[in-house]
N, CA, C and O of each residue as an XYZ file, in Angstrom:
568
protein
N       0.911     -1.393     -0.555
C      -0.022     -0.126     -0.332
C       1.115      1.185     -0.034
O       2.279      1.176      0.368
N       0.308      2.137     -0.379
C       1.778      3.411     -0.937
C       0.370      4.413      0.315
O      -0.773      4.186      0.709
N       1.623      5.737      0.527
C       0.814      6.855      1.310
C       1.735      8.163      1.563
O       2.886      8.282      1.144
N       1.021      9.125      2.325
C       1.927      9.976      2.131
C       2.344     10.309      3.558
O       1.470     10.051      4.385
N       2.829     10.529      3.765
C       3.062     10.902      5.086
C       1.920     12.201      5.716
O       1.704     13.150      4.963
N       1.466     12.180      6.634
C       0.968     13.783      7.209
C       1.376     14.218      7.479
O       1.568     15.318      6.960
N       2.164     13.695      8.991
C       3.130     14.707      9.998
C       3.738     13.701     11.161
O       3.269     13.060     12.102
N       5.552     14.002     10.349
C       6.160     12.791     11.410
C       7.232     13.520     12.782
O       8.219     14.232     12.593
N       6.786     13.171     13.858
C       7.952     14.264     14.970
C       9.579     13.724     15.645
O       9.623     13.727     16.876
N      10.520     13.398     15.107
C      11.623     13.446     15.602
C      11.190     13.018     17.019
O      11.264     11.832     17.340
N      10.792     13.851     17.776
C      10.993     14.293     19.301
C      10.217     13.009     19.991
O      10.931     12.278     20.676
N       8.832     12.672     19.874
C       7.894     12.006     19.758
C       8.240     10.469     19.192
O       8.058      9.340     19.648
N       8.901     11.066     17.819
C       8.964      9.183     17.584
C       7.431      8.211     17.018
O       6.992      7.068     17.144
N       7.145      9.136     16.544
C       5.645      8.803     15.731
C       5.338      9.661     14.959
O       5.975     10.706     14.825
N       4.004      9.270     14.136
C       2.938     10.612     13.365
C       2.325     10.217     12.615
O       2.071      9.202     13.262
N       1.474      9.993     11.206
C       0.555      9.683     10.185
C       1.211      9.834      9.362
O       2.248     10.439      9.095
N       0.071      8.808      8.639
C       0.406      8.297      6.772
C      -0.785      8.434      6.559
O      -1.445      7.843      7.413
N      -1.449      8.995      5.735
C      -2.680      8.750      4.570
C      -2.485      8.064      3.561
O      -1.733      8.164      2.591
N      -3.558      7.056      4.021
C      -3.095      6.342      2.622
C      -3.447      7.579      0.862
O      -3.269      8.741      0.496
N      -4.080      6.124      0.285
C      -4.732      6.335     -0.868
C      -6.745      6.884     -1.215
O      -7.491      7.595     -1.888
N      -6.664      5.893     -0.163
C      -7.906      5.928      0.540
C      -8.675      7.156      1.274
O      -9.900      7.154      1.397
N      -7.555      8.570      1.917
C      -7.202      9.165      2.676
C      -7.528      9.084      3.927
O      -8.047      9.954      4.626
N      -7.147      7.789      4.268
C      -7.221      7.257      5.902
C      -6.129      7.079      6.637
O      -5.145      6.514      6.159
N      -6.162      7.604      8.081
C      -4.593      7.898      8.605
C      -4.428      6.259      9.332
O      -5.214      5.420      9.771
N      -3.071      6.361      9.181
C      -2.851      4.932     10.080
C      -1.298      5.864     10.681
O      -0.580      6.820     10.391
N      -1.481      4.694     11.762
C      -0.660      5.265     13.205
C       0.797      4.902     12.713
O       0.946      3.781     12.227
N       1.674      5.586     12.781
C       3.954      4.680     13.500
C       3.927      4.842     14.119
O       2.981      5.254     14.791
N       5.313      4.571     14.460
C       5.902      4.856     15.201
C       7.880      4.759     14.836
O       8.088      3.875     14.005
N       8.534      5.113     15.067
C      10.068      5.117     14.788
C      10.125      3.618     14.527
O      10.695      3.376     13.463
N       9.745      2.648     15.118
C      10.437      1.460     15.272
C       9.552      0.637     13.804
O       9.482     -0.576     14.000
N       8.989      1.017     12.627
C       7.592      0.519     11.872
C       8.323      1.021     10.869
O       7.634      1.011      9.849
N      10.073      1.733     10.552
C      10.752      2.505      9.825
C      11.618      1.424      9.124
O      12.766      1.245      9.529
N      11.190      0.791      8.229
C      12.515     -0.102      7.045
C      14.259      0.949      7.141
O      14.158      1.823      6.280
N      15.001      1.016      7.530
C      16.362      1.273      6.681
C      16.446      2.752      8.006
O      15.659      2.798      8.952
N      17.425      3.698      7.794
C      17.713      4.782      8.692
C      17.813      6.072      8.616
O      18.652      6.808      9.135
N      16.750      6.372      7.817
C      16.030      7.822      6.688
C      14.994      8.303      7.389
O      14.580      9.322      6.837
N      14.710      8.176      7.842
C      13.208      8.596      9.070
C      12.564      9.452      8.087
O      13.299     10.304      7.588
N      11.266      9.413      7.670
C      10.512     10.216      6.823
C      10.008     11.438      7.629
O       9.837     11.605      8.837
N       9.829     12.236      6.547
C       8.744     13.733      7.166
C       8.071     13.972      6.293
O       8.100     13.329      5.244
N       6.956     15.392      6.608
C       5.603     15.333      6.432
C       5.706     15.703      4.510
O       6.424     16.543      3.968
N       4.848     14.865      3.940
C       4.951     15.246      2.648
C       6.061     14.024      1.711
O       6.622     14.108      0.618
N       6.009     12.921      2.782
C       7.660     11.993      1.545
C       6.122     11.216      1.379
O       5.099     11.178      2.063
N       6.601     10.574     -0.034
C       5.722      9.353     -0.150
C       6.312      7.918      0.277
O       7.470      7.552      0.074
N       5.152      7.066      0.998
C       5.868      5.758      1.440
C       5.187      5.025      0.666
O       4.317      5.375     -0.131
N       5.869      3.218      1.065
C       5.296      2.181      1.488
C       4.906      1.579      2.171
O       5.646      1.455      3.148
N       4.135      1.119      2.213
C       3.465     -0.029      3.683
C       2.745     -0.868      3.711
O       2.154     -1.245      2.699
N       2.561     -1.486      5.062
C       1.997     -2.386      5.365
C       0.194     -2.399      6.317
O       0.302     -2.803      7.474
N      -0.221     -2.288      6.195
C      -1.991     -1.902      6.695
C      -1.960     -2.985      7.941
O      -1.535     -4.084      7.586
N      -2.274     -2.901      9.120
C      -3.132     -3.766      9.863
C      -3.869     -2.054     10.478
O      -3.779     -0.834     10.338
N      -4.949     -3.687     11.565
C      -5.873     -2.829     12.098
C      -5.634     -3.315     13.208
O      -5.646     -4.487     13.584
N      -5.338     -2.062     13.912
C      -5.913     -2.382     15.365
C      -7.254     -2.192     16.260
O      -8.350     -1.814     15.846
N      -6.931     -2.514     17.468
C      -8.093     -1.754     18.716
C      -8.255     -0.533     18.648
O      -9.317      0.021     18.930
N      -6.920      0.215     18.154
C      -7.090      1.611     18.075
C      -7.327      2.613     16.952
O      -7.647      3.795     16.829
N      -6.791      0.812     15.644
C      -7.112      2.030     14.667
C      -6.063      1.528     13.337
O      -5.130      0.750     13.533
N      -6.457      2.239     11.656
C      -4.900      1.864     11.518
C      -3.812      1.762     11.426
O      -3.110      2.381     10.626
N      -3.417      0.887     12.298
C      -1.561      0.868     11.781
C      -0.911      0.639     10.524
O      -1.354     -0.087      9.635
N      -0.058      1.157     10.497
C       0.995      1.245      9.434
C       2.962      0.602      9.689
O       3.889      1.269     10.149
N       2.996     -0.716      9.234
C       4.295     -1.260      9.555
C       4.851     -1.109      7.752
O       4.352     -0.616      6.740
N       6.498     -2.036      8.171
C       7.400     -1.892      7.498
C       7.131     -0.738      6.645
O       6.719     -1.044      5.526
N       7.211      0.056      6.796
C       7.440      1.342      6.313
C       8.278      1.876      5.543
O       8.948      2.683      6.188
N       8.793      1.795      3.720
C       9.776      2.026      3.228
C       9.855      3.736      2.429
O       9.024      3.571      1.535
N      10.095      4.428      2.351
C      10.769      5.804      2.296
C      10.722      5.650     -0.042
O      11.769      5.471     -0.663
N       9.883      5.729     -0.479
C       9.513      6.268     -2.143
C      10.474      7.375     -2.073
O      11.658      7.089     -1.898
N      10.077      8.740     -2.201
C       9.844      9.539     -2.247
C       9.837     10.404     -1.458
O       8.876     10.466     -0.690
N      10.985     11.449     -1.360
C      10.380     12.362     -0.345
C      10.137     13.784     -1.515
O      10.321     14.015     -2.710
N       9.426     14.746      0.140
C       8.447     16.191     -0.628
C      10.059     16.774     -0.847
O      11.176     16.754     -0.330
N       9.399     17.230     -1.856
C       9.925     18.525     -2.288
C      10.117     19.776     -1.784
O      11.092     20.508     -1.958
N       8.529     20.101     -0.762
C       8.559     20.696      0.309
C       9.428     21.378      1.008
O       9.911     22.492      1.209
N       9.439     19.989      1.376
C       9.735     20.034      3.322
C      11.746     20.537      3.171
O      12.611     19.813      2.678
N      11.946     21.849      3.730
C      13.375     21.933      3.834
C      13.741     20.794      4.941
O      12.976     20.403      5.823
N      14.639     20.490      4.784
C      15.748     19.632      4.444
C      17.316     20.113      6.093
O      18.520     20.190      5.848
N      16.908     20.250      7.013
C      18.102     20.779      8.137
C      19.385     20.252      7.885
O      19.256     19.160      7.333
N      20.509     20.542      8.042
C      21.131     20.789      7.735
C      21.854     20.402      9.632
O      21.707     21.095     10.639
N      22.702     18.886      9.458
C      22.561     19.211     10.859
C      24.492     18.625     11.025
O      24.797     18.354     12.187
N      25.300     18.508     10.284
C      27.132     19.270     10.161
C      26.719     20.094     11.227
O      25.795     20.593     11.870
N      28.337     19.905     10.987
C      28.914     21.225     12.203
C      30.101     21.168     10.843
O      30.268     20.345      9.943
N      31.131     23.081     11.372
C      31.741     23.005     10.578
C      33.649     23.257     11.062
O      33.934     24.208     11.789
N      34.707     22.343     10.578
C      35.861     22.211     11.125
C      36.068     23.195     11.743
O      34.967     23.729     11.876
N      37.076     23.992     12.383
C      37.743     25.275     13.410
C      38.975     24.622     12.759
O      39.879     25.448     12.885
N      39.535     23.312     11.992
C      40.887     23.655     11.490
C      40.670     24.008     10.304
O      40.531     25.192      9.998
N      40.582     22.639      9.113
C      39.904     22.950      7.331
C      38.421     23.927      7.338
O      38.201     24.787      6.485
N      37.734     23.685      8.172
C      36.729     24.908      8.038
C      35.372     23.848      6.604
O      34.403     24.232      5.951
N      36.071     22.530      6.737
C      34.665     21.816      5.713
C      34.068     21.691      7.129
O      34.582     21.588      8.243
N      32.217     21.761      6.478
C      31.102     20.527      7.208
C      31.220     18.935      7.515
O      31.530     18.015      6.759
N      30.944     18.936      8.575
C      31.052     17.151      8.229
C      29.661     16.820      9.611
O      28.693     17.469     10.010
N      30.314     15.366      9.992
C      30.183     15.146     11.014
C      31.353     14.430     12.370
O      31.958     13.359     12.324
N      31.354     15.206     13.201
C      32.430     14.431     13.783
C      32.400     13.437     14.125
O      31.313     13.051     14.556
N      33.766     12.303     14.126
C      33.844     11.099     14.507
C      34.017     10.877     15.913
O      34.688     11.689     16.551
N      33.614     10.101     16.357
C      33.850      9.436     18.215
C      35.238      8.611     18.237
O      35.550      7.731     17.435
N      36.037      9.103     19.371
C      36.984      7.986     19.431
C      37.030      7.638     20.742
O      37.166      8.577     21.526
N      36.958      6.616     21.163
C      37.351      5.721     22.533
C      38.107      4.996     22.572
O      38.525      4.410     21.573
N      38.670      4.740     24.172
C      39.384      4.134     24.167
C      39.069      3.383     25.584
O      39.058      3.960     26.671
N      38.698      1.353     25.282
C      38.501      0.402     26.310
C      37.309      1.433     27.212
O      37.235      1.814     28.380
N      36.336      1.656     25.780
C      35.024      2.000     26.546
C      34.573      3.028     26.454
O      33.422      3.182     26.045
N      35.435      4.128     26.847
C      35.306      5.767     27.171
C      35.581      6.766     26.199
O      36.740      6.885     25.802
N      34.912      7.312     25.871
C      34.494      8.335     24.498
C      35.904      9.523     24.970
O      35.640     10.371     25.822
N      36.936      9.496     24.527
C      37.805     10.556     24.646
C      37.250     11.565     23.691
O      36.615     12.437     24.286
N      37.287     11.692     22.586
C      37.008     12.739     22.086
C      36.649     12.912     20.714
O      37.200     12.018     20.071
N      35.884     13.757     19.877
C      35.712     14.073     18.321
C      36.292     14.144     17.728
O      37.238     14.846     18.084
N      36.371     13.687     16.594
C      37.548     14.333     15.220
C      36.929     14.718     14.031
O      36.214     13.816     13.595
N      36.938     15.383     13.578
C      37.021     15.732     11.776
C      37.729     14.797     10.444
O      38.844     14.613      9.957
N      36.427     14.393     10.238
C      37.101     12.782      8.902
C      38.104     13.717      8.404
O      39.168     13.185      8.724
N      38.277     14.433      8.010
C      39.002     15.158      6.267
C      40.035     15.623      7.202
O      40.847     14.697      7.193
N      40.388     16.354      7.852
C      41.905     16.378      8.309
C      42.106     15.471      9.945
O      43.159     15.270     10.550
N      40.641     15.038     10.348
C      41.491     14.355     11.492
C      42.032     15.164     12.805
O      42.717     14.565     13.633
N      41.774     16.245     12.934
C      41.785     16.768     13.567
C      40.632     17.030     15.196
O      39.423     16.831     15.075
N      41.082     17.365     16.253
C      40.024     16.933     17.604
C      39.264     18.064     17.416
O      39.747     19.187     17.559
N      37.847     17.823     17.035
C      36.295     18.445     17.497
C      36.082     19.249     18.625
O      35.963     20.452     18.858
N      36.070     17.981     19.377
C      35.194     18.445     21.256
C      36.270     17.490     21.801
O      36.438     16.446     21.171
N      36.712     17.624     22.446
C      38.105     16.502     23.408
C      36.665     16.231     25.344
O      36.618     16.976     26.322
N      36.184     15.482     25.192
C      35.223     14.454     26.548
C      36.453     14.664     27.907
O      36.229     15.210     28.988
N      37.856     14.004     27.411
C      37.970     14.001     28.637
C      38.241     15.163     30.456
O      38.125     16.378     30.298
N      38.430     14.862     31.319
C      38.421     16.128     32.137
C      40.102     17.054     31.944
O      41.247     16.628     31.795
N      39.679     18.097     32.014
C      40.395     18.729     31.431
C      42.055     18.583     32.923
O      42.148     18.296     34.116
N      43.113     19.047     31.648
C      43.977     18.591     33.138
C      44.327     19.110     34.564
O      44.770     18.348     35.424
N      44.113     20.427     34.778
C      44.552     20.221     36.258
C      43.355     19.635     37.016
O      43.570     18.835     37.927
N      42.082     19.996     36.681
C      41.298     18.713     37.382
C      42.031     17.030     38.134
O      42.198     16.542     39.252
N      42.296     16.624     36.578
C      43.081     15.369     36.459
C      44.445     15.232     37.852
O      44.729     14.305     38.611
N      45.016     16.626     37.678
C      45.849     16.658     38.472
C      45.389     16.518     40.009
O      45.830     15.883     40.967
N      44.103     17.558     39.778
C      44.022     17.341     41.616
C      43.299     16.410     42.118
O      42.851     16.487     43.262
N      43.067     15.291     41.238
C      42.618     14.265     41.412
C      43.928     13.177     41.902
O      43.905     12.456     42.900
N      44.982     13.286     40.961
C      46.091     12.110     41.811
C      46.796     12.678     42.605
O      47.701     12.073     43.180
N      46.517     14.103     42.840
C      47.170     15.407     44.248
C      46.538     14.103     45.826
O      47.120     13.357     46.613
N      45.056     14.501     45.548
C      44.203     13.863     46.581
C      44.320     12.170     46.933
O      44.145     11.562     47.988
N      44.603     11.822     45.900
C      45.169     10.580     45.752
C      46.216     10.198     46.907
O      46.192      9.424     47.863
N      47.026     10.985     46.442
C      48.652     10.958     47.055
C      48.298     11.291     48.450
O      48.935     10.607     49.250
N      47.408     12.201     49.035
C      47.520     12.900     50.325
C      47.122     11.704     50.917
O      47.488     11.339     52.034
N      46.044     10.819     49.848
C      44.935      9.872     50.969
C      46.078      8.945     51.576
O      46.346      8.743     52.761
N      46.815      8.319     50.154
C      48.061      7.539     50.674
C      48.582      7.063     51.359
O      48.869      5.931     51.747
N      48.849      8.778     51.686
C      49.662      9.200     52.704
C      49.265      9.475     54.161
O      49.881      9.010     55.120
N      48.353     10.144     54.236
C      47.470      9.898     55.697
C      47.316      8.121     56.124
O      47.273      7.594     57.236
N      47.279      7.732     55.246
C      46.926      5.871     55.621
C      48.386      5.735     55.975
O      48.628      5.662     57.180
N      48.973      5.708     55.489
C      50.285      5.477     55.684
C      50.645      5.711     57.251
O      50.910      5.039     58.247
N      50.477      7.225     56.825
C      51.066      8.282     58.961
C      49.858      7.484     59.244
O      49.114      8.117     58.495
N      49.315      6.839     59.605
C      48.443      5.981     60.379
C      49.168      4.671     60.975
O      49.415      4.292     62.119
N      49.388      4.173     59.743
C      49.778      3.274     59.707
C      50.954      2.853     61.246
O      50.960      2.121     62.236
N      51.893      3.981     60.503
C      53.815      3.944     61.094
C      53.434      4.439     62.762
O      54.255      4.232     63.655
N      51.646      5.335     63.135
C      51.409      5.428     64.110
C      50.944      4.589     65.342
O      51.286      4.651     66.523
N      49.893      3.640     64.574
C      49.332      2.284     65.210
C      50.412      1.433     65.928
O      50.323      0.754     66.950
N      51.763      1.736     64.854
C      52.945      0.120     65.180
C      53.865      0.999     66.491
O      54.812      0.350     66.933
N      53.680      2.165     67.012
C      54.160      2.533     67.290
C      54.293      2.885     68.269
O      55.338      3.208     68.834
N      52.899      2.881     68.762
C      51.871      3.222     69.935
C      51.830      1.585     70.840
O      51.123      1.449     71.839
């Protein structure tokens, strides 16, 4: 069955499709096949299911994008090379360290703790160890 997306909210994760017989079908993000989410006015192909709450669309595939719907550009501009890009995440042992530009490999955003905070953590650890060590020495001499 074919239809047109009446409206879709990315924030809420659901929307409605109007079929060729002017019936509205509810759908959610889970019903969409592929990585591209539909937008208002897009042409789609889907299977219709009658539920207790009304018609529901499933197996939704995007056929054609709407010409009138403006598309937002989610890319950011690299401060080093100036190109628009989607930053790539760099992680080590399961912890995200930074994001980098895929064109020039320069760091876009650093997610690690600032070096001053890291230094204070080491100082606090050293003080803690000294307090424990001095406490142990004090209990032996008594």
